[in-house]
Phi, psi and omega in degrees: 000128178289167183296319181297315178297322179299315181293320178297317179298319179294319179296324180289338179256034185300323180299315179296321179298318178296318181298319181294334184254005184221032183301135175082359181255117185260012181281100184295326181295321179291322178298318178298320179294315179298323180299321178300314182291316181299315180297318180297313181297316181295321178296321179295316180295321177296318180294323176301317182291313186289326185264001185058043177058046179275117183294338176295339176265318187286316186299317177299325177294317178294321181295322183293326182233043182294342177294344178272355179276083184212192183297328179295322176300313180296330180286322184276334182305315179298326180293319177296315181299318181299318180291321181291319183286341180296352180297334176070009176270109188304317182295317180292322179299316180298320178293319179298316179298320178297319179291323177296319180294316179296322176297320178298318177300313183295320179291322178298323182270354184298125188281349183256177181075193179268118185299323180299317178296317182300319180292321179296320177297317180298316179300317178300315180297316180297320180295321176301311183295316183298324182292344180247002178276147176289123182305142178067013174274166178297319179296322178299316179296320178300315181291325175301317180296316180294321178294321177298318179298318179296319178291326177297321181275352190301138180264320181278163180082179181282127184299317180299317180293321178299318179293323177296320177296317179300316179298319180298315183289321176298319179296320176301316181301324182289346175290340176255315180283084176268160182297326183284316186276319183225070188302318183289317178294324178298314180296319178301313183289327174301316180295317179296319178295322177298319178300318180296317178292327179297327180263358188302138182265318181282158180082177181285131185298316181295319179297318179300318180292321176297321176297318179300314180298321179297316181291320176300317180296322175302315182301325182290345176289339175257316180282085176266155181297336180280316186274319183225072186300317182294313181297322177299314183294318181291328175289324173301319179296318178299320177298324178299317179296319179297318180290329174299314180296334177273004180066022175260078188290329179297314179296322180299315181299317180297321180289323174299314182295324175297317180300319183288346174295330180256320183282068182272164184302316186282346184253308182228070191298320183294314178295325178299317179300311183296312181296319180296316180295317182292322173299315179300315181297318180295311181295327178299316178300324183275000185058032175267083194292325182293317178290327176297316179298318180299315179295313182292328175304313179297315182296317180294320177297327177295319177299316182295321178294322180295320176299320182297326182278337181293147186262335182250151179294325178299315182294322178300316180293319180298318180299314180292318183300319182288351181244010186296334178297329178293318179298318181297315180293327175296316179300314180299317181296317181295320179295317180293333176271004182057034173257073191290325179296320179292326176298313180294321177299320180298319177299316179300324181289343184264002188221154172052033186294319183298313182294321179298315180297319179296316180295321182291323185272345186298324184249027181265111182228151173296146183295327185261015180285141175283168178299320179297318180293322177297320179295317178295321180296315179297318180296317179295320179300315181294321178295319179297316180296320179299315180294322177298322177293322176297315177300318180300319181289325186269343185284134178277141176299142181252145175239121182252124177276124183251137178278100186285346181265348185290130178207012184281161185234149168051070185261014190055031182253134180300149178302138179284154176215145180290148176295132178294131179269156178301139182273119182281169177299322180294319179295320177297317179298319180297315179297322178297315180296319179295324176294319178297321178296316178299318179294323179294318178298321177297319179298319181293324172061055172248103187296342181270357188260137168235141188294327177238140177249142179290130179286114179280117183288116176205151176284152176288166171283101187296337179292341176273338183261330187240132169267173184297348179259009183238136175239144175252131177242122179239129178260155177219116179246092179301152181292145176246158185296147174261155178295144177304143183302327183292338182266347186301311181301323181292312180298319180301316180296321179295320178299316180293320182298319184258013174055042175284178179305125194305108170074014181265119183254134181231141164241151177299123184291147175269342184247151170269212172216163188234150171228131178246132178247124182242128177224163175235159180237155181286326182276164179272111177279170175301143181293135177277146174292347179289144176241129176281150174142198186276162178280154179291151175049066179307138190242144175274212201302188190213153177166146179292117170277163175282162178296107175066055179280122184292323183289133177290121184271134176292142181305128177245172187257346185278120180282147183270166164251139187293138174289346180273094186247061178285160178291148179262164181287146176282132176042060185291348183247128178296152185304320181229136181231144179290155181280170176244141180252134178185138181054038181063015181243134176245131179239122177245117174267139173239134180243136178239128192288174186304325180294326175291323178295320180299318179294320179297314179300319180296316182291322177295317179298321178295316178302314182289326179289335177289332185299144185078351175280150182298332183269006187303312181298324182289329183265356186300315183302314181292325178296321181292325175297317179296319181294323177298322179292314183289338174276354182056048186299320182292327176294323178292313181298328180295338181268357183268128181304152183294337183282351183284129179237001178218142177240138167250118184257129175241094181289176177219134177053235187295343179295339176299338185271355187256144175279078185299330180293345181257010174281147181264140178207187179222147180232143173273125181270169183299331181271016178070011172273162183244130179249133181241141177165186174295156180305322181294341176276338186269345183229106191291338182265010168106164176242116183247148180244153173209147179293326180197165177297320183293321177292321177301318179298318181292325176291324178297322179291345184268357186303141185233153173288142178294126181286165178303321176247144180238081186296149176247131170247133184220149169249126187238109169046059183295336180269353174059031177236357181259090190302319189274350174293334176299312179295317182304304186290319181297322180290315181297322187290342184302316184290346181260347183303139006267009185274060179232149174220108187240129170263110187259138168049235186292348177288337188273055176278169179293319179297319180293316180301319184276004178293148179306322182298311183287324176295325177294320177297318179297320183292342179259003184281138173272331175233137174234126186233121180247110179246099190193190171277150174225159180210132175260132181255101183291335179285322179218087186302335179292345175263007170299147192207157164261127188277130179253180180290144181264146178260334178230136181295141177266123182293147176277142175251143173302145184303325183285353178256356181279129173276170176300322178297319178299320183297328178272334183281325184252144171237144178246123182270178191297332180274008175093351179289147185244135183237137177269116184294335183277313183271342183235020180224162171269104186274161177300323178301318181286329176297314177300320188278329194239331190276140175230123181233068190292337181240009189288125176273323187214131168248123178251121181254084183276074185202176183281141167060026184281347179257002180286148179228165182294145180268084181244142178294339178276359175052051185285349178055066179253107180192176183304321178301322181297324178296316181287328174296319178296322182293341176133352181294151176264328179228145173227126172257123186215169189249151183258359177202182180283114190259156178279145182296317188292301183295324181294317182302315185277336170297318181292320178300314180294322180302313181289330173296315179294323181296327178293330181269323191257328180077326180282123185299314183298312182294321180296316179296317180296319179298319179294319180292318179296322178295314184296318184288341184249351184291139176279164180300317183294316180294327179295317180293322177296319180298319179301319184283318188274325187249323176280342177067038173279146181286162188298325179296318178297317180296320178299315178298320180291331180301314179291321179298317182292318180299325181279317187274332182229079191288345182291150177302323172255093196296337186244027186290334182286142183303333181300335183270328188242343193263358187293330189266141177224155182259119180251124180131228182255000000 
């Protein structure tokens, strides 16, 4: 009888088996409990035999009944083994012992359940096997090594005693694993023994480390870079850790660098990430900036490769988010090394990655593709992106517990693998679409084409983006720690009890913030030794590898945190640093310390907490003054040359939510006079916004010649409650007649908008103007929407039945009607999936909250503007808050009047805003009659309305009326 048949037969006779092992015990409940464990163990052993210990088979079984992986399992396992081994068939006994050992390995490596329980079960299994192995045999040595590994990882018991046991078992293994007889196993065990001595608690610490170095060095006599490159590199890394503990940092750095010669991104990405980050951290402590940069370069490249391999947008963001501390330290190191271009490039690599990748891949086609094939390719790409976004919305965030102490190598343990999760319909759909895409690429048969291209991180040529009168300002706000989840309810109650700012939680920030000023000069300055471009040896994924893990780990998606957590230097960057000149570009970095960051974070939080309050508009001016102070705006302006007349602002994280153009500051003029005012008053050529330098470059490459006709596509008041949008769109459209296509009022339904005819009209529009309601959904930004006319009434829900999701999904307008943003709006998700604007110069979103973006530490810039930029627009004008119908309508009318004269979107918008904030009531009424062409009766009626609603002589002077809109793009 074979082993499988034997196990099946035994399982079928489980009752008899229970009886033989439970004689005299009449407790049926205990028998039932034992039956569960016995059946589970026998099924596992059978699966080990049938699958040849395939974790893809074993792990799902463990996951399904992980509640049984406990002390009771460890207690019953020896009883099962005793009964199985009683068969007295030597061949069968040997197979049973092998399966028990393999099961122990799989349970020890199983990522779910309680790790302490899993290790105890593994130790029990190894001890069973060891007691039946022939002493001094090869199998005996293997089990000694595995048992040593389990004790090294053991959580329960005394740590010092566990390490002594591990050393004893590794030493036992070496009595068989000699260099002559088993050179590879000998080197593996030497490395493992070195790890144990490196962590040893008993004995003299220096002696233990010297022993560890000796054993690592022994391993290297077999692990040569030619014969065993990975093992050689990981042992070099282990030596680096030992030398760190011996305070020999120079030797540690050399061993890290040796390891990175082999642990390259494309071959061993996870190990590359860990070694690179740890090298960077060590060199950072020593203020060895060049080696810190070298280490962090490798680690950052590993993050980027891991993002490329991840399948969901959520996972891509998580990978980047978990590694942002590396980017910050890279920036600090580059500034201290006066490599300012590399510092700025590093910031660019940490933000807006999704949008950059989408823009780069959108127009990527095989050279020999037909128009039909290009159309199919574009359609598949959009469908794939839509499904990925759906997955992103439905996927729950994952938290992976990482064993920060694990560092052993070569345990004769099979490689771990994650338990396969059930494949959802969306995942199946995604795989089908990706397969169709692959088949289409095969059909096109262009060997030089790849459907996605890796985004090469590089700064743009600033001389192409900036003229000598333009400066670019880029902010960088590194992430700061959040309060532990367990403390949030307590802090929240204290805030409520003492009436603090509602729900705003603060921890003292560890990071400051940075501002970079970029300018160009007309003359040729001396060439800088700095070189712009990509980093050497781009590196892939991330995850903490163990110290010197012999087994090649399959790329995983979870990024690690370095086990090397040394203290960092306080304020390593001086507050102000001189710029660097090179390639006609000057970059000046400014650093503001943590206390300044704390004040900035507080002021931003106050600004955001005020929003939606009835007094928000009244307090906006004072909040903006405070924000200008906490941003140290005047210090920044002081560094901008007097010749600069235009600013391009690249905010970071929460700064995207602020009307930076409406902050007040002062500038020193060439005649030594000082000018004070809003930013739009201080720079005559305008204030322009962009999500990142790289996106700005891609929009610049998209510039188009103005066609003979410049058609306008417009949406006009689809909800029929915005009285002044009627005037707005009708007035704006006059200059475009007859090249206009307007969906008015009840005609502007979602079905009508999505009709082939209207989408075709939109795709030929040079200007697209949406005058309607808008809504930003902070919980799910892809459901942010422009509200269209409804075809079916949306039922009202009692307030106590509305979920948080409902509150963001539905908007209620002033007449009480309720609109569903998903079924009755043009959502960001649909803009990404469906809209094509191949010739569009400008999209104007004359609606509420159309410029808001998601608050992510990765600064992914997810909001309505990103959708229209992806669709093909070069400029998007959008709003940062809920705007009033009256002031917005006439700001837009004036904007298009200025645009007709000036052509430049940024300057035209700024001119309209400056006019609106300074126009007198009388001049405004004259303008309505003479230029807007309103009849005298309408103007008379508005005169009384304005006097009552806007009592100031300059009725729109407050920022709430004119400052909401900003120009994003060129």
